C-alpha positions in Angstrom: 11.8 31.0 24.9 15.6 30.0 24.6 15.2 27.2 25.9 12.6 26.2 23.8 14.6 26.8 21.2 16.3 24.0 20.5 13.1 21.5 20.9 11.2 23.3 18.1 14.2 22.9 15.4 14.3 19.4 16.7 10.4 19.0 16.4 10.8 21.5 12.8 13.6 18.5 11.7 11.4 15.5 12.9 8.2 15.8 11.3 9.6 16.4 8.1 11.8 13.0 8.5 8.9 11.1 9.4 7.3 11.7 7.1 9.6 10.9 4.5 10.2 7.6 6.0 6.5 7.0 6.2 6.5 7.7 2.3 9.7 5.6 1.7 8.4 2.9 3.3 5.0 2.5 1.2 6.4 2.8 -1.9 8.9 -0.1 -0.6 5.4 -2.3 0.5 4.0 -1.1 -3.0 6.7 -2.0 -5.1 6.7 -5.7 -3.3 3.6 -5.9 -4.6 2.8 -7.9 -7.6 0.9 -6.9 -10.7 -2.7 -8.8 -11.5 -0.6 -10.6 -14.5 2.1 -11.6 -11.9 -1.1 -12.1 -9.2 -2.8 -14.0 -12.2 -0.3 -16.0 -12.6 1.1 -17.3 -9.5 -2.4 -18.1 -8.4 -4.4 -18.9 -11.2 -7.3 -20.0 -9.4 -8.2 -16.6 -8.5 -8.5 -15.1 -12.0 -12.4 -16.0 -12.2 -14.6 -14.8 -15.6 -16.4 -11.7 -13.6 -13.2 -10.9 -11.9 -10.3 -11.4 -9.2 -10.7 -13.6 -5.7 -8.5 -13.0 -2.7 -5.8 -16.1 -2.5 -5.8 -16.1 1.3 -9.9 -16.6 1.9 -11.5 -16.5 -1.6 -13.6 -13.0 -1.6 -14.7 -11.5 -4.4 -14.6 -8.0 -3.0 -12.0 -6.2 -3.8 -10.9 -2.5 -2.5 -8.3 0.1 -4.0 -6.7 2.3 -1.7 -5.0 5.0 -4.2 -1.3 5.6 -3.0 0.1 8.9 -4.9 -2.6 10.5 -7.3 -4.5 8.2 -9.4 -1.1 6.4 -10.7 0.0 4.2 -8.0 -2.7 2.0 -6.7 -2.7 -1.5 -4.2 -6.0 -3.9 -4.5 -6.5 -5.5 -1.4 -9.6 -7.6 -0.2 -11.5 -6.1 1.4 -13.1 -9.1 3.9 -9.6 -10.1 5.1 -7.5 -7.1 4.4 -4.7 -9.2 2.7 -2.4 -6.2 -0.2 -2.9 -8.6 -3.6 -1.4 -6.6 -5.9 -0.5 -3.3 -7.4 -1.4 -1.4 -10.5 
């Protein structure tokens, strides 16, 4: 059992570190996306009176991905999967 102690300690440290790094990566991705207003300024043809379209494929089906609670949301195209903007 003593021979396993270093491995258990290493795993106990590695798992929270991995989760923390993934969270940092997700937050960076979130803030790299434009807001809806910035998205509409950059792609004015994608802002229609019936909603927003994907700049990549033109689809109107937008998917919401809640990141941290209900405050942070990434909107992505359902057809091509392209992340579009954040809220």
